[in-house]
BAZA-399181 format. One record per residue: residue in three letters; x, y negated, z of N, C-alpha, C in turn. Coordinates in pm, whole numbers, plus 50000, padded with zeros to 5 digits. Example, Ala and Ser with C-alpha at 12.3 -4.5 7.8 and 13.67 -1.06 7.14 Angstrom:
<pts>
ala513195056950780512305045050780513205033050780;ser512855022550708513675010650714512904999750787;
</pts>
This chain:
<pts>
met194263463361584195503471361580195323483061484;lys196323485261400196243495661299196673509261356;ser196113519861296196643533261323197913534861242;tyr198693545161273199913547661196199583550361050;thr198543558061026198133561260888197753548560812;gln197013539560876196613527060812197833518360781;ala198783517860874199983509860854200793515060736;val200923528260724201673534160613201003530960480;lys199683530960477198953527460354199263513160312;ile199353504060408199703490160377201113489460319;leu202033496660381203423497160329203453502060185;asn202673512360157202663518260022202143508459916;arg201273499259958200713489459864201593477059850;ala202563475659940203333463159948204703464559882;arg204763471359770206043473959705206683461159650;ile207983460259666208753449859598209503456559483;ile209943448459387210573453959267212073455559289;ile212573467759268214003470459273214443474859133;arg215333467459073215753470058936216793481258931;ser217133484958808218053496158786219373491158729;glu220383499758733221693496558676222393509458636;tyr223373508158545224223519458508225503518858591;ile225873530258649227113531158726227863543858688;lys229123544458725229913556458700229323568158779;ser229213579658716228663591358786229523594958907;ser230823592358898231733595559009231493586659131;glu230753575659113230493566259223229003565659258;ser228283576259224226813575859237226273582659362;leu227133586059456226693593059578225593585259649;asn224513592359683223373586859758222593576159682;arg222773575559550221963566459469220793574259410;val219733567159374218513573459324218503573259171;cys218433585159113218433586758968217113581558910;val217183572858809216003566158754215293574458647;ser216053582558575215463590558467216073604458465;asn215403613758399215943627258385217283626758313;ile218233634758358219543635458294219703649158230;his220023649358099220173661758024221623663557980;ser222013675957965223373678857919223513675157771;lys224653669357737224943666057598225773677057530;val226153687257607227033697757555226583711357608;asn227083721957544226973735257601228063737057706;tyr227723743957814228733747157915228543761457962;pro229603769757953230913766957894230793762957747;ser231803756057698231763751157560232073762257459;ala232703773057504233023784557418233083797057504;asn232973808857441233123821357515234513821957575;asn234603824457705235923825257768235973836157874;ser237163839157918237383850358010237103846158154;ser236463854958229236233852358371237303858858460;phe238293865658397239383871958471240693870158396;asp241793871158471243083873558406243093888258363;gly243483890858239243483904658192243853905758046;tyr243223915357977243493917557835242173918657760;ala242123911457647240943911657560241103922657455;val240063930757440240073941357339238723941457267;ser238643949457160237373952057093236773964657154;ser235583963657207234923975357267234753986457163;asn234603982557037234423992456929235654001456915;asp236843995856948238074003756938238194014157049;thr237304013857146237364023557257236284034257248;lys235414033457146234234042257143234574056957122;asn235754060057064236124073957039236984079957150;ile237234072257255238014077557367237154087457445;lys237684099657457236964110257529237664113457659;lys237034122057738237584125957867238974131957849;asn239884127957934241274132657933242054128457808;thr241544118357737242304112757624242504097957650;ser243304091457566243564077157583243844070857448;gln243874057657449244184050157326245154038957361;val246174037557279247184027157299246794014857217;phe246894002957280246593990257214247853981657213;arg248133975557100249343967457083249093953157132;ile249993948257218249893934457268250463925057163;ile249643915857112250093907057003250203892257044;gly249933889157170250043875257210249443872757349;ser249463860057387248973856057519248163843157506;ile247073842057583246203830257578246043824557719;pro246803814057752246563807257880245293798857873;ala244743795357988243623785857992244113772457941;gly243263765557866243613752257817244323752257683;arg244573764057624245223764657494244163765357384;lys244523759957265243633760657149243323775157115;pro242193777757045241823791557010242953798956938;phe243043811956967244063820956912243893822156760;lys245003820356685244923819656539245283832756469;lys246053841556535246513853756467245333862556430;lys245473869556316244423878756274244433891056364;ile243273895056410243133906656499242943919256414;lys243813929156436243703941956367243183952456464;lys242843964156408242353975256490243413978956595;tyr242953980956717243783984756832244773973756873;asp244423961156841245193949856892244583945257024;thr245403939657109244933933457234245723920757259;val245103911657333245743898857366245633896657516;glu246773893357576246743889357716245963876357728;ile245103875157829244273863257844244133859557991;met244153846458017244003841558154242553836758176;thr242173835558302240843830658335240603817058269;gly239523816258193239203803958121239723803557979;gly240553813257942241063813857806239953816857705;ile240033810857584239013812657481239153826657419;ile238043833857410238053847457355238353846957205;pro239373854257158239673854257013238573861156933;lys238423856756808237473862956718237873877456696;gly236903886656703237163900856683237333908656812;leu237473901656924237573908257055236333904557137;asp235833913957217234533911557280234413916457423;thr235523920157485235443924657623236793922557691;ile236773920757823237993917957899238213928958002;ile239443934158005239833943758109240683936158211;pro240253935558337241023928258439242443933858454;ile243393925158486244803928758496245023940258595;glu244183940658699244363951158801244093965058747;gln243373966058635243013979158578243893983158460;ile244953975358433245773977658315246943987058343;asn247163996558250248374004958249249194001058126;phe250473998258149251343994058039252174005757985;tyr252554004457857253454014057794254544006257719;pro255794009957732256304022057799256324020957951;asn256364008358009256334007058154255953992658190;asp255883990158321255433976958366256413965758338;lys257683969258308258683959058276258723956158127;ile258553966458047258563964757902257113966157854;lys256433954857847254983954857821254713952557674;lys254773963457597254503962457454253093967157419;phe252573976257502251253981957477250503983257610;ile249173984357597248373988657712247704001857676;val247424009857780246814022957759245414022757819;ile244414025957737243024026357783242554040757782;lys241964045257894241624059357910240114061857911;glu239304051557885237854053457884237184043057794;lys235944045857759235174036257679234934023657761;ile235024012357694234803999457761233533993257706;lys232663988657796231413982257754231693968757689;lys230843965557593230913952657525230553941357623;tyr231243930357612230973917757685231303918157834;asn232113927857875232543927758016233383915358045;asn233093908758156233933897858210234093886058113;ile233023883158040233033871757948231993861557993;arg232423848957998231513837858025231113831857891;phe229823832757859229373828957725229103813957713;ala229353808857596229073794757568227603791657597;gly227373781057674226003776957706225293785657807;ser226013794857872225353803957966224973796858097;asp225643785858128225313778258249224393766558213;tyr224823758358118224003747458066224033747657914;lys222853746457855222753744857711222563730057678;lys222963726257559222783712457515221303708557528;lys221053696757584219723691057610219013697157731;gln219673706257802219053712157922219073701858036;leu218013701958117217893692658230218963695758335;ile219663685358378220653686758486220053681658617;ile219543669258614219033662758735217703655958703;lys216723658058790215403652058770215383637458815;lys214523629858750214243616158792213823616058939;gly214333606259015213963605159156214823613259250;thr215883619559198216803627259282217803617959350;ile218073620559477219153613459547220453620859516;ile221373614059450222583620659402223473624959519;gln223853637759517224713643659618226013648659554;pro227013652459634228293656859575228153668259474;asn227213677659495227043688559399226533683359264;his225713672659267225263666559142226433659959068;ile227283653159145228443646459084229363656759020;leu229533668259086230343679059029229793683158892;ala228473684958884227843688958757227993678058651;leu227753665558690227843654458594229243653358535;lys230253654358621231633653358573232003665458488;thr231563677258527231833689458451231273688458311;leu230093682358299229393681658171229703668758094;gly230623660758144231063648958070230103637258073;ile229233636658176228313625258190229053614258266;lys229473603958194230333593658253229543583558334;lys228383579358283227563569358353226123574158363;ile225453570158471224033573458486223273560958531;lys221963561058507221103549858544220493552658681;val220683543358773220193545058910219493532358956;lys218713533559063218143521759128219263513859196;lys219173500759186220133492559260219963494959409;lys221063493459482220973494859627220193483159685;leu219353486159783218633475759854219593467459938;asn219283454859953220053446060041219223442760164;ile219713447060279219013444760406219803434660489;leu219093424560539219683414560629219063416660767;phe219923418360867219453422161001219753410961101;phe218753407761183218913398061291218573404661425;ser219463403461520219123406461659218493393861719;thr217723395461827217093383661888217213384362040;gly217263372562101217193371662246218463366262310;asn218293357562408219433352162483220183363062559;glu219503374062586220133384862663221093393262580;ile221023392262447221833400762359223243395162349;ser224233404062364225643399862360226443409162270;asn227393403262197228313411262115229553415562193;ser229643411162317230803414762400230643428762457;asn231773435062484231743448262546231563446962698;lys232273437162757232143434662901231053424262921;ile229983428362987228833419363003228373419163148;pro227773408063193227143407863326225853416063324;ile225313418863440224163427963450222903422263386;trp222853409063363221653403163302221733402763149;lys222803408063092222963408362946222783422562893;val222573423762763222393436662695223323437062574;arg224043447962558224933449262442224113450662313;asn224633444962207223953444462078224143457762003;ser223413467962046223613481461990222743484261867;asn221563478261860220653481361748221263478061613;val222023467261607222633463061480223583473761428;asp224373479561518225343489761474224673502961441;tyr223593506061511222853518361480222313517761337;ile221623506961304221013505961171222083504061063;lys223123496561094224233494960999224813508560959;asn224933517461054225553530461027224603540660966;leu223383536360939222443544660862222473541360713;lys223243531260674223143525760539223463535960430;asn224453544660453224793554560350223753565560341;asn223233569660456222233580460457220883575860404;phe220563563060422219233558260387219243547660275;leu220333547060199220333540660067220203525460068;phe221013518360147220933503760143222283497360176;asn222433484860130223533476360174223083468860299;phe224023465760386223663459860515224473447260539;glu223763436760585224433424360627223913420360764;asn224813417060854224443412860988224223397760988;gly222993393661016222653379361018222953372661150;gly223393380361250223723374661380222583375561479;ile222723368161589221753368561699220913355761696;leu219593357261691218663345961702218373343561850;lys218673331961899218423328662038216943325362060;asp216543324562187215133322562220214553309562164;his215403299662138214933286662087215113285361935;his215383296361866215743295861724214543297461629;glu213363293661673212173295161590212303287461458;gln212653274861465212793266661343213963271461257;tyr215023275461325216203280661253215823293061173;phe215043302061233214633314261164213723311061046;lys212843301261064211973297160953212803292160835;ser213813283960864214673278760756215473290060691;lys215873300060771216593311560716215713319360618;ile214453321160654213533328360564213393320660432;asn213263307460439213143299360317214343301360225;lys215533302060284216753304460205216773318760149;ile216353328360232216363342360192215423344860074;leu214323337360068213363339059958213993335959822;lys215113328659822215813325359698217083333759680;ser217293343359768218543351059768218323365159712;lys219393373159714219333387059667218903396859776;val218623391759895218143400260004216773406059966;asp216583419059992215293425559964214453427060090;ile215113430760200214393433460325215073426260441;ile214263419260520214733413160645214273422160759;ile215183425460848214823432960968215233424861090;thr214303423161183214633417061311214433427561420;ser215173425861528215053434861642214773426661767;gly213573428561824213173420861942212353408661905;ala211843401662007211033389361992209803391461906;val209213403461918208093406761829206813410061906;ser206883409762040205713413362120204883400862152;ala204433399362274203543388162308204113379562421;gly205423380562443206053372862550206283358362513;lys206743350662611206953336262595207943332962483;phe208983341362466210033338562368209943347762245;asp208823354462228208653363662114208093355761994;phe209023349261922208623339561819208533345261677;ile208953357661656208973363161519207583362961454;pro206513367861521205193367661456204723353661419;ser204943343961507204463330361478205203324161360;val206483327161345207253322061231206763328561101;val206583341561103206143348760983204783343760937;lys203893340661032202543336160997202523322460928;lys203633315260935203713302260868203933303660717;phe204203315860674204403318560531203183325760474;lys202983324360346201883331260279202283345860258;thr201563354760323201873369160313200783376160231;thr201213385660148200233393360070199843406360140;his200723411160227200433423160307200993420660446;tyr200243425060548200663421860684200023431560782;phe200803435460883200213441461003201093438061123;lys200453437561238201133434761365200553443861472;ser201403452061527201073461961631200363474061570;val200883485661605200373498361553200213507961670;met199223516661661198933526061770199923537661768;ile201153534361810202233544161815202993542561947;lys203803552361978204723551362091205923560362061;pro207133554562069207483540762098207313531861973;gly207343518661996207363509361884206083501861858;lys205153502161950203823496361930203813481961876;pro204713472861919204603458861873205073456261730;ile205483466261656206083464361523205273454961433;leu206003447261353205393437961258205913441061118;phe205023439361019205453440160879204763429160800;ala205503423260706204913413360616205643413660482;lys204893411460376205483409260244205293394660208;ile206403387660186206373373560146207053372660010;gln206293369159908206773369259769207343383159739;gln208623383859697209243396859668210233400959778;lys209903397159901210713401060017209823408060118;ala210413417760188209703424660296210363421160429;ile209553419460532210063416560667209533427060763;phe210453433060838210083442260945210553436261077;gly209613434161168209963430061303209923442261393;leu211093447461429211173459361514211253455161660;pro210733463361751210903460461894212383460861933;gly212703454762047214093453762089214653465862161;asn213803473462230214313485362298214953494762196;pro216113500362228216863507862126216113519462064;ile215363527162143214663538762087213443534362007;ser212773523662051211663518161972212163513461836;ser213303506661837213893501661713214263513261621;ala214883523761678215293535461598214083542561540;ala213043544461621211843551361574211143543461465;cys211053530361483210363522061382211143521561251;phe212463521461260213233522261135212943535361065;arg212953546261140212803559561080211413561661019;phe210383556261083209013559361040208273547960972;phe208913536460960208323525360884209283520260776;val210493516460817211433510660720211863521160618;tyr212253532960666212723542860568211623547360471;pro210403550460517209353553760418209123542460317;tyr209283530060362209133518760270210253518660166;ile211483520660211212633521560120212393532760018;gln211973544060068211693555759984210663552359875;asn209633544959913208563541459820209053531759711;ile209783521359750210193511359651211323516359562;leu211993527159604213003533359518212393544559431;ser211063545759437210323555659356210693570059390;leu211023572359515211273586059561209953592759594;ser209903605859576208723613359617208633613259769;gln207453615859820207233615159965208073625560037;glu208633621360147209453630160230208563640660297;lys208973653260290208193664060349208673667060491;pro207743669460582208163672860719208793686760726;ile209663688560822210163701760857209163707760956;lys208693719760928207723726261016208473734861117;ala208163732861245208853740461350207863744761457;ile208203755461527207363760961634207673753461764;leu206633748361828206813740961953207253750362065;lys208333746462135208893754762242208223752062376;asn207743739862397207183736262528205893728162513;asn205043729062613203773721662612204023706662626;phe203073698762572203193684162583201793678262580;glu201603667262656200313660562659200513645562638;lys199613639362560199713625062531198323618862524;lys198293605562510197013598662492196463601462353;asn195143602362344194473606262220194663596162107;asn194703583262141194653572862037196023569061981;leu197093575562025198433571961981199063582861894;thr199853578461795200793587461728202103586261805;arg202673597661844203903597561923205073602461839;phe206193595461850207463599961792208343604561909;ile208603617561912209223623662030210663627962001;lys211573623062085212973627562076213023642662105;ser213563650162011213463664762020214743671461972;lys214823684362000215983692261956215473704661884;ile215943706461761215523717961682216633728261678;asn216243740761690217193751961686216593763361606;thr217443772961570216983785061504216933796361607;thr215813803361614215663814461708216433826761658;lys216523836961741217233849261704216633855961582;asp215323854261562214683860361445214573850561327;gly215373839661333215503830761218214423820261202;lys213603818161304212543808061295213033794861354;leu212463783661303212793770561356211923767561478;glu212583763561586211893760761711212283746961759;val211313738861801211603725161843211233723361990;glu212163717662065211933714562206211743699462221;leu210633695462283210383681362311211133677962440;leu212073668762432212963665962543212303657162649;ser212813657962771212383648662875213093635362853;gly212633624862920213243611662904212803604762776;gln211483603362757210953597662633210793582462637;glu211113576062751210983561562757211883554962652;ser211443543262605212113536962490213473530962524;phe213823529862653215143524862688216163536062702;arg215683548662707216563559962738217333564662614;val218623562062615219503566062505220023580362527;asn220133584562652220663597862687219943609062612;ser218623608862616217853619362549217953618262397;phe218173606062346218343604162202219663610562155;val220693609162239221983615462208221833630662203;lys221033636262291220843650862296219943655862184;ser219173646862124218213650862021218893651961885;asn218233658961792218693659061652217533657461554;ile216333655361610215153654561524214033647261599;trp213143640961521211923635161577210763644861553;ala210013647561658208743654661642207633644261635;val206703646061543205593636561526204313643161575;leu203713637061678202463642061735201353632361694;pro200443636761609199493627361546198403622361639;gln197833611061600196683605261668195503615061659;gly194673615261763193483623661760193623636861833;gln194813639761884195023652061960195803648562086;thr195413654462198196063651162326197003662162374;lys196613674762357197383685962411198063693762298;phe199353696262318200143703962223200753715762298;lys200473727762250200843739762324202013747262261;glu202763753862347203863762462302203373771962192;gly204163772962084203793781561972203093774361858;gln202643762061885201983754061782203013749261679;ile202593747661553203463742761447203443727361447;ile204633721261450204783706861463205563701361343;asp205173689461297205923682461192207133675461253;cys208283677061187209513671161238210283664061127;phe211063653761167211873646161073213263644061132;leu214283647061054215653645761100215923631561148;ser216723630261253216913617161317217703607461232;asn218823611961179219783602561118219963604360968;ile219153612660908219243614860764217863619360715;ser217583616960589216273620360534216073635360519;asn214843639960542214503653960512214683657060364;lys214733646660281214843648760137216173655260099;ile217123654960190218393661760166218173676760151;leu217013681660201216693695860194215873699360071;asp215463689359992214633692059873215393700459771;
</pts>
């Protein structure tokens, strides 16, 4: 039986090839960027106003002294989106300008509308009156001040988020190169599993399929439900694998039939194929019976059937594998202060349903919840994070720093 660390090393060596494609930047949410993306333009593209107001030459205000003023003639107006102002600027000229308007040549500072005094009055706006020296470059957004041409926008290996899409569209990046989405085919197993809502007491609702299906956007994959494999479907599953080896499926996931019971046929079927990487059973809790195999360019994960075991194994085996084959950097744990004492067996790595909160002084604190059995969904609903208690330590005390991983989304969202 492998330790968790040994199992992860096998996963890291068992990479399958995921190719790349170009897609519209507007449709790239949660896709993995394959190469560095640089700006092709300066942004802003030209010097423009950051306020509605009036553009003047700061040099025309340098002789204004205390208790004196200078009148400036209004010669035009520049809305945002209009071509650059063409009129020649003379001494003591001013131009009305809106936020985003291009600064005319010869003018170098903006006075916000709230600070303007008009002459002869607010209804007949022929001039503005300035009563003090104005600093050069006030309220101007300079060309290239946010992004310069060839400046890095997004690093290779970034998971594209809405803020990235905003930048890409702002800078005119129409298409980007990303990793293709993984295709996952999922099978539930067991005569006891039912897709019905109303079930007799000897049946179990098929919940694992919907849990993993609803992780697809957060964890970067396409999902297909392969249905329920019954207890006598050993040959059927073998034939399905043979077909899958010729298909576009990248990862097969099964739930249940992976332990050592009479009807647990997944390991025996997988062993009939030539595998380049393999492990069966890992020193963890929950999820000890987990299976992994690489067959040609396909990966197979046999997850336990209990809902929390299945959820934990997806989070700590399937997702790290997805992360690796998409060339993402390793996910970093969230460090939190343990709120309560906990004791476990020395030889196991434990994945603990937990709740993380911020203390009054701004520190992250994690509470290990009661109800850790793998059938208990109640405590999973109350949790928002997994605490990982490593092999080799039995006692964990209040105040200790613990590694944590978000339950339903990658910690990489915090990178």
